[in-house]
C-alpha positions as a Markdown table, in Angstrom:
| # | Residue | x | y | z |
|---|---|---|---|---|
| 1 | Unk | 182.5 | -10.0 | 54.6 |
| 2 | Unk | 180.4 | -13.5 | 53.9 |
| 3 | Unk | 176.5 | -12.9 | 52.7 |
| 4 | Unk | 174.2 | -15.4 | 56.2 |
| 5 | Unk | 170.5 | -15.4 | 55.8 |
| 6 | Unk | 167.9 | -16.9 | 58.4 |
| 7 | Unk | 166.0 | -20.1 | 57.8 |
| 8 | Unk | 162.7 | -20.0 | 58.3 |
| 9 | Unk | 160.2 | -23.5 | 59.1 |
| 10 | Unk | 156.7 | -21.4 | 58.2 |
| 11 | Unk | 153.6 | -23.6 | 60.0 |
| 12 | Unk | 153.8 | -23.1 | 63.8 |
| 13 | Unk | 156.8 | -21.1 | 63.0 |
| 14 | Unk | 155.6 | -18.0 | 61.5 |
| 15 | Unk | 152.3 | -18.7 | 60.8 |
| 16 | Unk | 149.8 | -20.2 | 63.8 |
| 17 | Unk | 148.1 | -23.5 | 61.8 |
| 18 | Unk | 149.4 | -25.4 | 58.7 |
| 19 | Unk | 149.7 | -23.9 | 56.0 |
| 20 | Unk | 148.0 | -26.4 | 52.9 |
| 21 | Unk | 144.7 | -27.3 | 55.7 |
| 22 | Unk | 144.2 | -22.9 | 55.9 |
| 23 | Unk | 142.7 | -23.0 | 52.3 |
| 24 | Unk | 140.9 | -26.0 | 53.1 |
| 25 | Unk | 137.1 | -23.7 | 52.5 |
| 26 | Unk | 138.0 | -21.3 | 49.9 |
| 27 | Unk | 139.4 | -25.0 | 48.1 |
| 28 | Unk | 135.9 | -25.8 | 48.6 |
| 29 | Unk | 134.3 | -22.9 | 47.8 |
| 30 | Unk | 136.4 | -23.0 | 44.9 |
| 31 | Unk | 134.9 | -26.4 | 43.8 |
| 32 | Unk | 138.0 | -28.4 | 44.3 |
| 33 | Unk | 136.4 | -30.3 | 46.8 |
| 34 | Unk | 133.5 | -32.1 | 48.8 |
| 35 | Unk | 132.1 | -31.0 | 52.1 |
| 36 | Unk | 134.0 | -34.3 | 53.2 |
| 37 | Unk | 137.4 | -32.7 | 52.3 |
| 38 | Unk | 136.4 | -30.4 | 54.3 |
| 39 | Unk | 135.7 | -31.3 | 57.3 |
| 40 | Unk | 138.0 | -33.9 | 57.5 |
| 41 | Unk | 141.5 | -31.1 | 57.4 |
| 42 | Unk | 139.1 | -29.2 | 60.3 |
| 43 | Unk | 140.3 | -32.3 | 61.4 |
| 44 | Unk | 143.7 | -32.5 | 60.7 |
| 45 | Unk | 143.6 | -28.8 | 60.8 |
| 46 | Unk | 143.1 | -29.5 | 65.0 |
| 47 | Unk | 144.9 | -32.8 | 65.5 |
| 48 | Unk | 148.1 | -30.6 | 63.9 |
| 49 | Unk | 147.6 | -28.1 | 66.4 |
| 50 | Unk | 146.5 | -29.4 | 69.5 |
| 51 | Unk | 150.8 | -31.5 | 68.9 |
| 52 | Unk | 149.1 | -34.7 | 68.6 |
| 53 | Unk | 150.0 | -35.5 | 64.7 |
| 54 | Unk | 152.7 | -38.2 | 65.3 |
| 55 | Unk | 154.3 | -39.0 | 62.0 |
| 56 | Unk | 152.1 | -42.3 | 60.8 |
| 57 | Unk | 149.5 | -39.8 | 60.7 |
| 58 | Unk | 151.6 | -36.6 | 59.0 |
| 59 | Unk | 152.2 | -39.4 | 56.3 |
| 60 | Unk | 149.0 | -40.8 | 56.0 |
| 61 | Unk | 148.1 | -36.9 | 55.7 |
| 62 | Unk | 151.2 | -36.0 | 53.0 |
| 63 | Unk | 149.6 | -39.2 | 51.3 |
| 64 | Unk | 145.7 | -38.0 | 51.5 |
| 65 | Unk | 146.7 | -34.5 | 50.4 |
| 66 | Unk | 149.0 | -35.3 | 47.6 |
| 67 | Unk | 145.5 | -37.6 | 46.4 |
| 68 | Unk | 143.1 | -35.0 | 46.7 |
| 69 | Unk | 145.2 | -32.2 | 44.6 |
| 70 | Unk | 144.9 | -34.8 | 41.9 |
| 71 | Unk | 143.2 | -33.6 | 38.7 |
| 72 | Unk | 143.1 | -30.0 | 40.2 |
| 73 | Unk | 143.9 | -27.0 | 37.7 |
| 74 | Unk | 147.1 | -25.7 | 38.7 |
| 75 | Unk | 146.2 | -22.5 | 37.9 |
| 76 | Unk | 142.6 | -22.6 | 39.2 |
| 77 | Unk | 144.9 | -23.3 | 43.2 |
| 78 | Unk | 146.9 | -20.5 | 42.3 |
| 79 | Unk | 144.4 | -18.0 | 41.3 |
| 80 | Unk | 142.8 | -19.2 | 44.8 |
| 81 | Unk | 145.4 | -18.7 | 47.3 |
| 82 | Unk | 146.0 | -14.8 | 45.9 |
| 83 | Unk | 142.7 | -13.9 | 46.2 |
| 84 | Unk | 142.3 | -15.2 | 49.6 |
| 85 | Unk | 145.8 | -15.1 | 51.1 |
| 86 | Unk | 145.4 | -11.8 | 52.8 |
| 87 | Unk | 142.2 | -12.6 | 54.3 |
| 88 | Unk | 143.4 | -16.4 | 56.0 |
| 89 | Unk | 147.0 | -16.0 | 56.7 |
| 90 | Unk | 147.3 | -12.4 | 57.7 |
| 91 | Unk | 146.0 | -12.7 | 60.1 |
| 92 | Unk | 147.8 | -15.9 | 61.7 |
| 93 | Unk | 151.0 | -14.9 | 61.0 |
| 94 | Unk | 153.8 | -14.4 | 64.4 |
| 95 | Unk | 154.5 | -11.0 | 65.6 |
| 96 | Unk | 157.4 | -12.4 | 66.9 |
| 97 | Unk | 158.8 | -14.5 | 63.4 |
| 98 | Unk | 156.8 | -10.5 | 62.0 |
| 99 | Unk | 159.8 | -8.8 | 64.0 |
| 100 | Unk | 161.9 | -11.5 | 63.9 |
| 101 | Unk | 162.0 | -11.4 | 59.7 |
| 102 | Unk | 162.7 | -7.6 | 60.0 |
| 103 | Unk | 165.6 | -7.8 | 62.3 |
| 104 | Unk | 167.3 | -10.3 | 60.1 |
| 105 | Unk | 166.3 | -7.6 | 56.9 |
| 106 | Unk | 168.4 | -5.2 | 59.0 |
| 107 | Unk | 171.8 | -7.0 | 59.6 |
| 108 | Unk | 171.8 | -7.9 | 55.6 |
| 109 | Unk | 170.7 | -11.6 | 56.1 |
| 110 | Unk | 168.3 | -12.8 | 53.4 |
| 111 | Unk | 165.3 | -14.6 | 54.5 |
| 112 | Unk | 164.4 | -18.1 | 53.3 |
| 113 | Unk | 160.8 | -19.3 | 53.2 |
| 114 | Unk | 161.7 | -23.4 | 54.1 |
| 115 | Unk | 158.3 | -25.8 | 54.3 |
| 116 | Unk | 156.9 | -28.7 | 53.4 |
| 117 | Unk | 153.4 | -27.4 | 52.6 |
| 118 | Unk | 153.2 | -26.6 | 48.5 |
| 119 | Unk | 154.9 | -24.2 | 46.3 |
| 120 | Unk | 151.7 | -22.8 | 44.9 |
| 121 | Unk | 150.6 | -22.1 | 48.4 |
| 122 | Unk | 154.1 | -21.2 | 50.4 |
| 123 | Unk | 155.4 | -19.1 | 47.5 |
| 124 | Unk | 152.9 | -16.3 | 47.6 |
| 125 | Unk | 152.8 | -16.4 | 51.3 |
| 126 | Unk | 156.8 | -16.1 | 51.1 |
| 127 | Unk | 156.1 | -12.7 | 49.1 |
| 128 | Unk | 153.6 | -12.1 | 52.0 |
| 129 | Unk | 156.8 | -12.2 | 54.6 |
| 130 | Unk | 158.8 | -10.1 | 52.5 |
| 131 | Unk | 161.2 | -13.3 | 52.4 |
| 132 | Unk | 163.9 | -13.7 | 49.8 |
| 133 | Unk | 163.5 | -17.5 | 48.6 |
| 134 | Unk | 161.1 | -20.3 | 48.9 |
| 135 | Unk | 161.9 | -24.2 | 49.5 |
| 136 | Unk | 158.6 | -26.0 | 49.4 |
| 137 | Unk | 157.5 | -29.2 | 47.8 |
| 138 | Unk | 155.8 | -29.1 | 44.9 |
| 139 | Unk | 154.2 | -31.5 | 43.2 |
| 140 | Unk | 154.2 | -33.0 | 39.7 |
| 141 | Unk | 152.2 | -30.9 | 36.9 |
| 142 | Unk | 150.8 | -32.2 | 33.7 |
| 143 | Unk | 148.8 | -30.5 | 30.7 |
| 144 | Unk | 148.1 | -28.1 | 33.4 |
| 145 | Unk | 147.0 | -30.3 | 36.4 |
| 146 | Unk | 148.3 | -32.1 | 39.9 |
| 147 | Unk | 149.2 | -35.6 | 38.6 |
| 148 | Unk | 149.2 | -36.5 | 42.8 |
| 149 | Unk | 152.5 | -37.7 | 42.6 |
| 150 | Unk | 155.0 | -35.8 | 44.9 |
| 151 | Unk | 157.8 | -34.9 | 42.5 |
| 152 | Unk | 160.2 | -33.2 | 45.3 |
| 153 | Unk | 159.2 | -33.5 | 49.2 |
| 154 | Unk | 160.8 | -30.8 | 51.5 |
| 155 | Unk | 160.9 | -33.2 | 54.1 |
| 156 | Unk | 163.4 | -34.1 | 57.0 |
| 157 | Unk | 167.1 | -34.3 | 55.4 |
| 158 | Unk | 165.6 | -32.9 | 52.0 |
| 159 | Unk | 165.2 | -29.8 | 53.4 |
| 160 | Unk | 169.3 | -29.2 | 54.9 |
| 161 | Unk | 170.4 | -30.2 | 51.4 |
| 162 | Unk | 168.4 | -27.1 | 50.2 |
| 163 | Unk | 170.1 | -24.5 | 52.4 |
| 164 | Unk | 172.9 | -26.6 | 51.6 |
| 165 | Unk | 173.0 | -25.6 | 47.4 |
| 166 | Unk | 171.5 | -22.5 | 48.8 |
| 167 | Unk | 174.4 | -21.7 | 50.1 |
| 168 | Unk | 176.7 | -22.9 | 48.0 |
| 169 | Unk | 175.2 | -21.0 | 45.1 |
| 170 | Unk | 174.9 | -18.1 | 47.5 |
| 171 | Unk | 177.9 | -17.9 | 48.4 |
| 172 | Unk | 175.6 | -18.1 | 52.8 |
| 173 | Unk | 178.4 | -18.5 | 54.7 |
| 174 | Unk | 176.1 | -22.0 | 56.8 |
| 175 | Unk | 178.4 | -21.3 | 60.7 |
| 176 | Unk | 177.0 | -17.7 | 60.8 |
| 177 | Unk | 173.1 | -18.5 | 59.2 |
| 178 | Unk | 170.3 | -18.7 | 61.3 |
| 179 | Unk | 167.2 | -21.8 | 61.1 |
| 180 | Unk | 163.7 | -21.5 | 63.0 |
| 181 | Unk | 161.1 | -24.2 | 63.3 |
| 182 | Unk | 158.9 | -26.1 | 65.5 |
| 183 | Unk | 159.5 | -29.5 | 65.3 |
| 184 | Unk | 162.0 | -32.2 | 66.1 |
| 185 | Unk | 161.8 | -33.3 | 61.7 |
| 186 | Unk | 163.9 | -30.3 | 61.0 |
| 187 | Unk | 166.6 | -31.4 | 63.0 |
| 188 | Unk | 168.7 | -31.4 | 60.0 |
| 189 | Unk | 167.7 | -28.4 | 59.0 |
| 190 | Unk | 168.6 | -26.3 | 63.1 |
| 191 | Unk | 172.1 | -28.7 | 62.2 |
| 192 | Unk | 172.6 | -27.3 | 59.2 |
| 193 | Unk | 173.5 | -24.0 | 60.9 |
| 194 | Unk | 176.0 | -22.0 | 63.4 |
| 195 | Unk | 172.7 | -20.4 | 65.2 |
| 196 | Unk | 169.7 | -22.5 | 64.9 |
| 197 | Unk | 166.5 | -22.0 | 67.1 |
| 198 | Unk | 163.7 | -24.3 | 68.4 |
| 199 | Unk | 159.9 | -21.9 | 67.8 |
| 200 | Unk | 157.4 | -23.4 | 70.0 |
| 201 | Unk | 159.3 | -26.8 | 70.0 |
| 202 | Unk | 157.0 | -30.9 | 70.4 |
| 203 | Unk | 157.9 | -32.3 | 72.7 |
| 204 | Unk | 161.0 | -34.3 | 71.4 |
| 205 | Unk | 162.6 | -30.9 | 70.1 |
| 206 | Unk | 162.2 | -29.6 | 72.9 |
| 207 | Unk | 164.4 | -32.4 | 74.5 |
| 208 | Unk | 167.1 | -32.1 | 72.1 |
| 209 | Unk | 167.2 | -28.2 | 72.4 |
| 210 | Unk | 167.9 | -28.8 | 76.4 |
| 211 | Unk | 170.1 | -31.8 | 75.9 |
| 212 | Unk | 172.1 | -29.2 | 73.2 |
| 213 | Unk | 171.8 | -26.2 | 74.8 |
| 214 | Unk | 169.3 | -24.7 | 71.7 |
| 215 | Unk | 167.3 | -21.0 | 72.6 |
| 216 | Unk | 163.8 | -22.6 | 73.2 |
| 217 | Unk | 161.7 | -19.2 | 71.9 |
| 218 | Unk | 157.7 | -18.3 | 72.4 |
| 219 | Unk | 155.9 | -16.9 | 69.5 |
| 220 | Unk | 152.2 | -16.7 | 71.0 |
| 221 | Unk | 150.5 | -13.1 | 69.3 |
| 222 | Unk | 149.3 | -13.3 | 65.6 |
| 223 | Unk | 148.8 | -10.2 | 64.5 |
| 224 | Unk | 148.5 | -8.4 | 60.6 |
| 225 | Unk | 150.9 | -7.7 | 59.1 |
| 226 | Unk | 149.4 | -4.0 | 57.6 |
| 227 | Unk | 149.0 | -3.4 | 61.2 |
| 228 | Unk | 153.0 | -2.9 | 61.7 |
| 229 | Unk | 153.7 | -1.8 | 58.7 |
| 230 | Unk | 153.6 | 2.2 | 59.5 |
| 231 | Unk | 156.2 | 0.9 | 62.3 |
| 232 | Unk | 158.4 | -0.3 | 59.9 |
| 233 | Unk | 161.6 | 1.7 | 58.2 |
| 234 | Unk | 162.7 | -1.2 | 55.5 |
| 235 | Unk | 163.7 | -0.6 | 52.4 |
| 236 | Unk | 162.3 | -2.3 | 49.3 |
| 237 | Unk | 163.1 | -6.2 | 48.8 |
| 238 | Unk | 163.9 | -7.7 | 45.7 |
| 239 | Unk | 161.3 | -10.0 | 44.0 |
| 240 | Unk | 161.1 | -13.2 | 45.3 |
| 241 | Unk | 163.3 | -16.3 | 44.2 |
| 242 | Unk | 162.6 | -19.5 | 44.6 |
| 243 | Unk | 164.6 | -21.9 | 45.2 |
| 244 | Unk | 164.9 | -25.0 | 42.8 |
| 245 | Unk | 164.3 | -28.2 | 43.7 |
| 246 | Unk | 167.5 | -30.5 | 44.6 |
| 247 | Unk | 166.1 | -33.4 | 42.5 |
| 248 | Unk | 164.5 | -36.9 | 42.5 |
| 249 | Unk | 167.1 | -38.1 | 44.6 |
| 250 | Unk | 167.6 | -35.7 | 47.4 |
| 251 | Unk | 163.4 | -36.7 | 47.3 |
| 252 | Unk | 163.4 | -40.4 | 47.8 |
| 253 | Unk | 166.0 | -40.2 | 50.1 |
| 254 | Unk | 163.6 | -37.7 | 52.1 |
| 255 | Unk | 161.3 | -40.4 | 51.6 |
| 256 | Unk | 162.9 | -42.7 | 52.8 |
| 257 | Unk | 164.4 | -41.4 | 55.8 |
| 258 | Unk | 160.9 | -39.9 | 56.8 |
| 259 | Unk | 160.0 | -43.8 | 56.7 |
| 260 | Unk | 162.6 | -44.8 | 59.1 |
| 261 | Unk | 162.9 | -42.2 | 61.5 |
| 262 | Unk | 159.3 | -41.6 | 62.4 |
| 263 | Unk | 159.2 | -44.3 | 64.7 |
| 264 | Unk | 162.4 | -44.1 | 65.8 |
| 265 | Unk | 162.0 | -40.5 | 67.0 |
| 266 | Unk | 158.2 | -40.2 | 68.8 |
| 267 | Unk | 160.2 | -43.7 | 70.8 |
| 268 | Unk | 161.9 | -40.7 | 72.3 |
| 269 | Unk | 158.8 | -39.1 | 73.3 |
């Protein structure tokens, strides 16, 4: 019998906010950013949650955040995330998403988090959720600090390419796999599997779902995982495996696709 997996986007699909922006206050307290940067990321979080960030704004946000990270000590970032993870992320995990993760594991499927946010943030969240694997954006690191350059951008078609590579290496039958996302930018990922699901979709993705007959799920109950654990009867999951980046060529392709499609996709909204 072929192996199968469930691929989950993270922000606004599994958790109720942007994972990258949620840690801004902690980074400020750790001396990595100033108060102005905290306010700017708070505004970006508001725009993100309101669903009003178009592709131009998302591109500017990506450029701003990658530049903001320039010179940060990677180990310090990991320590800050580890210290504040349960306080910041645990309360904003959707109960519905946590239930789906349990159901997929119970059915024998691997759970893979596929996120545009940085690996230093996504990997510990994946471990918290009990995911088997993580695909995330990676920044270039030299001498233990971020250079501000992007090594691998997990966005658009590069997410689908990462899924295809995992399918090849792990033996997943994609026609029997599931994928979940809130954003039209994840169309390639949703199209890559036999069972796509949209979660709290943006307007463009909601239209695509209606046209293609895809299920539309509504998640609206954030809950702390520890409040759910007494009801769990799942066996322990294996140690989280971090999927290798698909390479510079794929990252470049993703950036080109991002630039060329950002207006076209929203022109139909």
